[in-house]
Residue, then its C-alpha position, 0 to 999 in steps of 0.5 A: m831088515r833095512i830098506r834104503v829110502p831117501l827121505s827128508v826127515e826132520f828132527m829134535p831132542l826132547q829136552g833143551t829146544d823146541r827146533y827141528i834139524s833137517g836130516k835126509t834117512i839112509n835106511f829104516s826098518r819098522d823098528g828103526m831108522s838111521f840118517t845124515s844130518d849136517r848137525v846133531e846134537s843129540e847123544p847116545k841114550d837121549p830122546i827125540m822125536i823125529k817126524f817125516k812123510l812117505l811118498k804117497d802121504f802128505e800128511y807126517i809121520y812123528a815118532k818117538a825114537v831114542v839115539i843108539w849111535k852116532k858119528q861123524v863122517s867128514d863134515k855130517f853126522w850118521v845117526g841111528v835110532k829106535i823107534d820107541a813110540i809111533d802112533k798104530e795107523s802109521r806103524n802098521g799102514k804108512l810104513n807098509f808104503p816104503f817096504n811094499m815099495w822095494l818089493e816091487n823093486q825087487g822083482n823087476n830086478 
């Protein structure tokens, strides 16, 4: 299940540069996410590091991911990634927050 929750995300290739690039999530699940950015240097199969914050938490969640697809739409790049590694606390605790928020919103509709 993919949830649409717009979050600021930063990412960088694991090889080549040490600067994060900013983007915005389109949606995400417990296994991956898609996001947009003005610039994406990575290609499908490239490993990247992602960091993002959830609304209730001021700490970054860091994850290693692999680019699955990338396409250019107008002046933006859209990217889909599969999360390969994330700490257990973030996966089981912090990532439940947006899913719980989504479930609450479903009850109000």
